[in-house]
Residue, then its C-alpha position, 0 to 999 in steps of 0.5 A: x500500500x502506498x500513501x500520499x501525504x496531504x494537507x487539507x485547507x479551506x478558504x471561504x468555504x471552498x475546501x482543498x487537498x494540497x499535495x506537493x509535486x514529489x507526491x505526484x512523481x512518487x504516486x503517479x497521481x491521476x485524475x481518477x485518484x483526484x476523484x477518489x480523494x475528493x469524494x465526500x463519503x468514500x474519500x477525504x472530501x474536498x472541492x479539488x486538489x491543489x498540486x504544488x510543482x516547480x515552475x520554469x516561469x516564476x517561483x511556483x506552479x499550481x495545478x488545480x484538479x476539480x472533484x470531478x477529475x477535470x483540470x481547471x485553469x485557475x481557482x482564486x480560493x485555491x490560490x490563496x490556500x496554496x499561498x498560505x501553504x507555501x509561506x507556512x511550509x517553506x518559509x517563503x521569504x519574498x513578500x510577494x511571490x509568483x504562482x504559475x497557473x493555466x490562466x497565466x502567472x499570478x502573484x500571491x502573499x500570505x500572513x498566517x491564515x490570511x492570503x491575497x492573490x493578484x489574478x490575471x487581468x479579467x477578459x471577455x467582459x460582456x455587460x449584457x448577454x441573453x439566452x433562453x432557459x426552459x423557454x424563458x429569456x435570461x439576462x447575464x453578464x459574462x467575464x473570464x477571471x481566470x475561468x469563465x463566469x456568467x453573473x446573474x443579478x437577482x432580487x431574492x438570492x435565498x429563493x434561487x434554485x442554484x443547483x437546478x438552474x445553475x446546472x442548466x446554464x453551466x451546460x447551455x449551448x450558449x457557453x459551449x465548448x468550455x461551459x461556465x461557472x454560474x454566479x447568482x448575485x444580489x446587490x445589497x448596497x453600493x459596496x457589498x454583494x452577496x453571492x451563490x455559485x454553481x461551480x464547473x468541475x465540482x458540478x454543484x453549489x459550493x460554499x464559496x468561489x474565489x474567481x466567482x467572488x471576483x466576477x461578482x465584485x467587478x460586475x457589481x461595482x460596474x453596475x453600481x457605478x456605471x459612470x466610473x471610467x477611471x479609479x485607482x483601488x476600487x473595491x467591493x466586498x463579496x459575501x459568500x454562502x459560507x458567510x465569509x466576506x471576501x475583499x476584491x480590489x482593482x483599478x479601472x482605466x478608461x473602462x478597462x479592469x486590471x490589477x485585481x486582488x482577492x483577499x480572505x482567509x486560508x485556514x489549515x484544517x488537517x494533515x495526514x496520509x491517504x492510502x492508495 
């Protein structure tokens, strides 16, 4: 029997299993193994695996494997967990260090169980797209914050059937071939939005989604401040289903969004060995 050492971490309700790159080499980590480890009842239980590997482009490399075995381009809460893990395990001396992801190189910093990451600049922002779901015309905003998101603003967030509607939109022809994460957002005030997300790859509603929080924060700010075209250090708070409020800060220059940072907790839950 082989064993895989792991650390379990959680950020805003998103839980992950963190593995070092030598584990992948020694145990021939596969996508099927990710499914087994992340299974809630027969495995350890997690939304995904975070695999720390050496990088040829920057300080570290992060691979993200979802609970369904698919590999994700980016994960905001996962990146914050890995940042805290790197500082804790390797005593990283750089205040800000680089993380290579499939969505590009991002920056990270951590202090104890609080971490911030600077994501790749958002792209493909469309303020209003429409598509039919079960004969009903829905309106959404779309943006890629490392992974694709469809953001739908609603009046009564607690009443939304996130899993049912979210799954339909996630696989909708409009978003093929990549599919999309689906964010239902209620604007509580000019500085705060509340978020519930159906996550692609987990294929369920999660307690939090980092890139979804960024998508909701950016678009929520733009909706609440439609005439703002230039602003340094714009900010929006995003309340997740876990109850944690994440901080999203960014710059706007001539209507273009950049320098996006996501801040929140990154807690250590447990460590142990998984038996293969």
